[in-house]
C-alpha positions as CSV (number, residue, x, y, z in Angstrom):
1,M,-19.7,-133.2,66.7
2,R,-20.3,-135.1,69.5
3,P,-17.8,-137.2,71.6
4,L,-17.9,-140.9,70.7
5,T,-19.7,-143.7,73.0
6,G,-17.0,-146.2,75.5
7,R,-17.9,-148.7,72.7
8,Q,-17.4,-146.7,69.6
9,E,-14.0,-145.9,71.0
10,L,-12.7,-149.6,71.7
11,L,-14.0,-150.3,68.4
12,R,-11.2,-148.0,66.7
13,Y,-8.6,-149.1,68.6
14,A,-9.6,-152.4,67.7
15,I,-9.6,-152.2,64.3
16,A,-5.9,-150.1,64.3
17,S,-4.8,-152.8,66.5
18,V,-5.1,-155.7,64.0
19,P,-1.8,-154.6,61.7
20,L,0.0,-154.6,64.7
21,A,-1.3,-158.0,65.9
22,L,-0.7,-159.5,62.7
23,I,3.1,-157.4,61.7
24,G,3.7,-158.8,65.0
25,F,3.6,-162.1,65.6
26,G,5.0,-162.4,61.9
27,W,8.7,-161.3,63.2
28,V,8.4,-163.1,65.9
29,F,7.6,-166.2,63.1
30,L,10.8,-165.0,60.9
31,V,12.9,-163.8,63.3
32,A,12.2,-167.0,64.6
33,Q,12.9,-168.6,61.8
34,G,16.2,-166.9,61.1
35,F,15.0,-165.0,58.4
36,A,14.4,-161.6,60.0
37,E,17.0,-160.2,63.0
38,W,15.2,-157.9,65.7
39,P,16.1,-154.9,65.2
40,M,13.9,-154.7,62.5
41,G,11.3,-156.1,64.0
42,A,11.6,-154.4,67.2
43,L,11.4,-151.1,65.0
44,D,8.3,-151.7,63.6
45,V,6.3,-152.9,65.9
46,A,7.6,-150.1,67.6
47,L,6.7,-147.4,65.8
48,G,3.3,-149.3,65.3
49,V,2.6,-149.4,68.6
50,V,3.1,-144.8,69.2
51,G,0.5,-144.8,66.2
52,L,-1.5,-146.2,68.0
53,I,-0.6,-143.5,71.2
54,L,-1.7,-141.3,69.4
55,L,-4.8,-141.6,67.8
56,R,-6.0,-140.3,71.8
57,W,-5.5,-136.5,70.4
58,R,-7.0,-137.5,66.6
59,R,-10.6,-135.5,67.3
60,R,-8.2,-132.6,68.9
61,L,-5.9,-132.6,66.0
62,P,-7.1,-134.9,63.0
63,F,-5.4,-133.3,60.6
64,T,-1.7,-133.4,62.6
65,I,-2.4,-136.8,64.2
66,A,-2.7,-138.2,60.4
67,V,-0.3,-136.4,59.0
68,V,2.2,-138.2,61.2
69,T,0.8,-141.8,61.4
70,A,0.8,-141.9,57.5
71,V,4.2,-140.9,57.8
72,L,5.2,-143.4,60.1
73,T,3.7,-146.3,57.5
74,T,6.9,-145.5,55.4
75,W,9.1,-148.0,58.2
76,S,6.2,-149.0,60.0
77,G,4.0,-152.0,58.6
78,S,2.6,-152.1,61.9
79,A,1.2,-148.9,62.3
80,T,-0.7,-148.7,58.7
81,G,-4.0,-149.8,61.6
82,A,-3.4,-145.9,63.6
83,A,-3.0,-144.3,59.8
84,S,-6.4,-145.7,58.3
85,V,-8.7,-144.5,61.4
86,A,-6.6,-141.5,62.4
87,L,-7.9,-141.1,57.8
88,V,-11.3,-141.8,58.2
89,S,-11.2,-139.6,61.7
90,L,-9.9,-137.0,59.5
91,A,-11.9,-137.4,56.4
92,T,-15.2,-137.0,58.3
93,H,-14.4,-133.4,59.6
94,R,-14.7,-132.2,55.8
95,D,-12.1,-130.7,55.9
96,V,-11.2,-130.8,52.2
97,R,-8.0,-129.1,51.8
98,R,-6.6,-131.0,54.8
99,V,-8.4,-133.8,53.7
100,A,-6.2,-133.9,50.3
101,V,-3.1,-132.8,51.9
102,A,-3.2,-136.2,54.2
103,C,-4.2,-139.0,51.1
104,V,-1.0,-137.0,48.8
105,V,1.1,-137.9,52.1
106,Q,-0.8,-141.8,52.7
107,W,0.2,-142.5,49.0
108,F,3.5,-141.2,48.8
109,A,3.9,-143.7,52.1
110,F,2.7,-146.2,50.7
111,I,5.1,-146.5,48.1
112,G,7.8,-144.9,50.0
113,T,8.9,-149.3,51.3
114,S,8.5,-149.7,47.4
115,F,10.9,-147.7,46.4
116,V,13.7,-148.6,48.6
117,D,13.2,-152.0,48.0
118,D,13.8,-151.7,44.2
119,G,16.8,-149.3,44.5
120,W,14.9,-145.7,44.4
121,E,13.3,-146.8,40.9
122,W,9.7,-147.2,39.4
123,G,9.5,-150.9,39.1
124,D,6.5,-153.3,39.5
125,A,6.1,-152.8,43.0
126,T,6.3,-149.8,43.2
127,L,3.3,-149.8,40.8
128,V,1.2,-151.9,42.3
129,A,1.8,-150.2,45.8
130,G,1.0,-147.0,43.7
131,I,-2.1,-148.4,42.2
132,G,-3.6,-150.5,45.9
133,G,-2.8,-147.2,48.3
134,A,-4.9,-145.1,45.8
135,V,-7.7,-147.0,45.8
136,T,-6.8,-148.0,50.0
137,I,-7.1,-144.5,49.8
138,A,-10.1,-143.7,48.7
139,C,-12.0,-146.2,50.1
140,L,-11.3,-145.2,53.9
141,V,-12.1,-141.4,52.9
142,G,-15.5,-142.3,51.2
143,F,-16.0,-143.9,54.7
144,G,-15.1,-141.2,56.5
145,L,-17.8,-139.4,54.4
146,Y,-20.5,-141.7,54.8
147,L,-19.7,-141.9,59.1
148,R,-20.2,-138.5,58.9
149,S,-23.3,-138.6,56.7
150,T,-24.8,-141.3,59.2
151,R,-23.5,-139.1,62.6
152,D,-25.2,-135.7,60.7
153,L,-28.5,-138.0,59.3
154,A,-29.0,-139.3,63.7
155,L,-28.3,-135.8,64.5
156,S,-31.3,-134.8,63.1
157,E,-33.2,-137.3,63.9
158,E,-33.1,-136.7,66.9
159,R,-33.0,-132.9,67.2
160,R,-36.4,-133.3,64.9
161,R,-37.5,-136.4,68.3
162,E,-36.4,-133.3,70.5
163,G,-39.1,-131.0,68.6
164,E,-41.6,-132.7,68.8
165,R,-41.1,-133.7,72.0
166,R,-41.0,-129.9,73.2
167,D,-44.1,-129.5,70.7
168,G,-45.9,-131.9,72.5
169,L,-45.1,-130.5,76.0
170,E,-46.4,-127.6,74.6
171,R,-49.6,-128.6,73.4
172,A,-50.1,-130.3,77.3
173,R,-49.6,-127.1,78.7
174,A,-51.2,-125.6,76.2
175,G,-54.7,-127.8,76.7
176,E,-54.0,-128.3,80.6
177,R,-54.0,-124.3,80.8
178,A,-57.3,-124.7,78.4
179,R,-58.5,-127.2,81.3
180,I,-58.1,-124.8,83.8
181,A,-59.6,-122.1,81.9
182,R,-62.4,-124.1,81.5
183,E,-63.4,-125.0,84.9
184,M,-62.6,-122.0,86.5
185,H,-64.6,-120.5,83.8
186,D,-67.5,-123.5,85.0
187,V,-66.9,-122.7,89.1
188,L,-66.3,-119.3,88.8
189,A,-69.2,-118.5,86.8
190,H,-71.9,-120.9,88.6
191,R,-70.6,-119.0,92.0
192,L,-71.0,-115.5,91.1
193,S,-74.4,-115.5,88.8
194,I,-75.7,-116.8,92.7
195,L,-73.4,-114.0,94.4
196,S,-75.4,-111.5,91.4
197,L,-78.5,-112.6,92.1
198,H,-78.8,-112.0,95.6
199,A,-76.6,-109.3,95.7
200,G,-79.9,-107.7,93.1
201,A,-82.6,-108.7,95.3
202,L,-80.8,-106.9,98.2
203,A,-80.4,-103.5,95.5
204,H,-83.5,-103.1,94.8
205,R,-86.3,-105.1,97.0
206,T,-87.5,-102.9,99.6
207,D,-90.0,-105.0,101.4
208,L,-87.8,-107.2,102.6
209,T,-87.5,-107.8,106.5
210,A,-84.3,-108.2,109.2
211,D,-84.0,-111.7,109.2
212,E,-84.1,-112.0,105.1
213,V,-81.6,-109.6,104.6
214,R,-79.4,-111.5,107.4
215,Q,-80.3,-114.7,105.1
216,A,-79.2,-113.3,101.9
217,A,-76.1,-111.7,102.9
218,A,-74.9,-115.3,104.4
219,I,-75.5,-116.6,101.8
220,I,-74.0,-114.4,99.4
221,R,-71.1,-114.9,102.4
222,D,-71.0,-118.8,101.9
223,N,-71.0,-118.5,98.0
224,A,-68.3,-115.7,97.8
225,H,-66.4,-118.5,100.4
226,A,-66.8,-121.1,98.6
227,S,-65.9,-119.1,95.0
228,L,-62.8,-118.6,96.6
229,E,-62.2,-122.4,97.9
230,E,-62.8,-123.9,94.8
231,L,-61.0,-121.2,93.1
232,R,-58.2,-122.6,95.1
233,G,-58.8,-125.9,94.1
234,T,-58.7,-124.8,90.7
235,L,-55.4,-123.2,90.5
236,G,-54.3,-126.0,92.8
237,S,-53.3,-127.9,89.7
238,L,-51.3,-125.4,88.7
239,R,-49.2,-127.2,91.3
240,E,-46.9,-130.1,90.4
241,E,-47.3,-131.4,93.6
242,D,-51.2,-130.7,93.1
243,P,-51.9,-131.9,89.9
244,L,-55.6,-132.7,90.0
245,G,-56.4,-129.3,91.9
246,G,-58.2,-130.7,94.6
247,P,-60.7,-132.8,94.7
248,Q,-63.2,-132.8,92.0
249,P,-67.1,-132.8,92.1
250,S,-69.0,-135.9,91.2
251,F,-72.2,-136.9,89.7
252,G,-73.3,-137.4,94.2
253,D,-72.6,-133.6,93.9
254,L,-75.8,-132.8,91.8
255,A,-78.9,-133.4,94.3
256,A,-76.7,-130.5,96.1
257,L,-76.3,-128.2,93.4
258,V,-79.9,-128.1,92.8
259,S,-80.6,-127.6,96.0
260,E,-78.0,-124.9,96.3
261,V,-79.4,-122.9,93.6
262,R,-83.5,-123.1,94.4
263,E,-81.7,-122.4,97.9
264,A,-81.3,-119.1,96.2
265,G,-84.1,-118.1,94.1
266,Q,-83.7,-120.2,90.4
267,R,-86.7,-122.4,89.7
268,V,-85.5,-125.6,88.5
269,E,-87.7,-129.0,87.6
270,Y,-84.3,-132.2,88.0
271,R,-85.4,-135.2,87.3
272,A,-82.7,-137.7,86.9
273,A,-83.4,-141.5,85.5
274,L,-80.0,-143.6,85.1
275,E,-79.6,-147.5,85.6
276,Q,-76.9,-148.8,87.9
277,V,-76.2,-145.0,88.6
278,E,-73.4,-146.8,91.4
279,Q,-72.3,-148.1,87.9
280,L,-71.2,-144.5,86.4
281,P,-68.0,-144.3,85.9
282,P,-66.0,-140.7,87.8
283,Q,-64.9,-139.0,85.0
284,V,-68.3,-139.1,83.3
285,G,-70.4,-138.2,86.3
286,R,-68.0,-135.2,86.9
287,H,-68.3,-133.9,83.4
288,V,-71.9,-134.8,83.6
289,Y,-72.4,-132.6,86.8
290,R,-70.0,-129.5,85.2
291,I,-72.8,-129.1,82.3
292,V,-75.5,-129.4,84.5
293,Q,-74.2,-126.7,86.2
294,E,-73.1,-124.6,83.3
295,A,-76.5,-124.9,81.9
296,L,-78.1,-123.6,85.0
297,T,-75.5,-121.2,85.6
298,N,-76.2,-119.7,81.3
299,A,-80.5,-120.0,82.3
300,R,-79.5,-117.5,85.8
301,K,-77.5,-115.2,83.5
302,H,-79.9,-114.3,79.8
303,A,-83.4,-115.9,81.7
304,P,-83.0,-114.6,85.4
305,G,-86.5,-116.7,87.0
306,A,-87.3,-118.5,84.1
307,P,-87.7,-122.4,84.9
308,V,-85.4,-125.3,84.5
309,T,-85.5,-128.5,83.6
310,V,-82.7,-130.8,84.0
311,E,-83.9,-134.4,82.8
312,L,-81.0,-137.3,83.1
313,S,-81.6,-140.3,82.0
314,G,-79.6,-143.7,80.6
315,A,-77.9,-146.9,81.4
316,C,-74.7,-148.7,81.4
317,G,-73.2,-149.9,78.6
318,T,-75.4,-147.0,76.5
319,S,-74.8,-143.2,77.1
320,V,-75.7,-141.0,79.9
321,E,-78.7,-138.0,78.2
322,V,-78.4,-134.6,79.6
323,R,-81.3,-131.8,79.3
324,V,-81.6,-128.8,80.1
325,T,-84.4,-126.2,79.3
326,N,-85.7,-122.9,80.1
327,V,-87.7,-120.3,78.6
328,A,-85.4,-118.5,76.3
329,G,-84.4,-114.9,77.1
330,S,-84.9,-111.9,75.1
331,P,-83.3,-111.8,70.9
332,G,-79.9,-110.3,70.9
333,E,-79.1,-112.2,75.0
334,L,-78.4,-115.9,74.0
335,P,-77.9,-116.4,69.9
336,V,-77.4,-119.7,69.2
337,S,-75.5,-118.6,66.1
338,S,-72.7,-117.3,68.7
339,D,-71.0,-119.7,71.3
340,G,-69.5,-118.3,74.9
341,L,-66.8,-119.9,76.5
342,G,-68.8,-121.4,78.3
343,L,-70.4,-123.1,75.6
344,I,-67.6,-124.1,74.1
345,G,-66.3,-125.4,77.2
346,L,-69.1,-127.9,77.7
347,G,-68.9,-129.0,74.3
348,E,-65.1,-129.8,74.6
349,R,-66.0,-131.5,77.6
350,A,-68.1,-133.8,75.5
351,A,-65.6,-134.2,73.4
352,L,-63.5,-136.1,75.7
353,L,-65.0,-138.6,76.2
354,G,-66.0,-139.2,72.3
355,G,-69.4,-137.5,73.3
356,T,-71.7,-134.7,71.5
357,L,-73.0,-131.8,72.9
358,T,-75.1,-129.7,71.4
359,H,-77.4,-126.4,71.9
360,H,-80.6,-124.6,69.9
361,N,-83.9,-122.6,70.5
362,D,-87.0,-125.1,70.4
363,G,-89.7,-122.4,70.1
364,D,-89.9,-120.1,72.6
365,R,-87.0,-122.1,75.2
366,F,-83.5,-123.3,74.9
367,V,-82.1,-125.8,75.0
368,V,-79.0,-127.7,75.8
369,E,-78.9,-131.4,75.4
370,A,-75.2,-134.0,76.0
371,S,-74.9,-137.7,75.4
372,L,-71.8,-138.9,77.0
373,P,-70.6,-143.4,76.3
374,W,-71.0,-145.0,79.2
375,S,-68.9,-147.3,79.0
376,V,-69.3,-151.1,80.5
377,T,-65.3,-151.9,81.2
378,A,-64.8,-148.2,81.8
């Protein structure tokens, strides 16, 4: 069992002190009125103080303290409070044999004084003390068992909450790992597809001039460098000191993205018809950028050389509509029924904002469409 708080410990000593205080004042009154003598009262109070002191070790030696304080009540009514607290404490340990022995000792202590007063004969006072003692002991043991049950219930609830907290942390970590994986896929797939395009041109084109070769090599070098920088920024999200992984792309970077892929040789027609674009929330703009980036990457991978059309529309208070189309690749290259990691990531991005993303074949064209909420208060 866990240690008691200072308040709980103080409450138990306060309960044990009540009989000591009441009986102590009673002895003062009786002595003052001449009905009793000081030695008897002093002995009673002194034994009560001893019982109170012994409670300090009741959690370490519950059985011993319960028995000793029970014996003290034979000569001291002041010790009944300490004996009661000690018996309740023993009952919380649920040691049936020791609790039974302590109860018997406590019961004999109850009737011990009555035997003395009645000349060691079973009189009415002894009968009342025996019945009253049995009822009192049963109540104390029952209360001790109740306390143990409430503690076990509280501990079980705490463990359940701790388990839920750990599960929540694990889900958060898994979500963060998935987010990092999506970012890495979006960044690297885009850059590496451009590298592959230019490397393929250098490998298969024999009619390039020296300037064209240098230009293609420079593009490969720049994209390789950009890939490393973006990868470093994405992996930075694994570090606690850089939770966002550096600056993230925004809607304003889309024009530069389109220019970059056009320079790489991809034919892109870009049309943006967004009203009040300056009010577009950063998180929406970032997801729009990633969706367009991944769609362009898919087009380069599965339909190289095919023209791509990127259309954006929407207004504040409605939604941002993204539509990317390109001539579909050869059968089996990008079947609609099998989502790749990129398309799964796009769907998750849209879902994070409460939007939707679909992809399908429309005749000979492959279409990616996304709808992202554009809240007025966002």
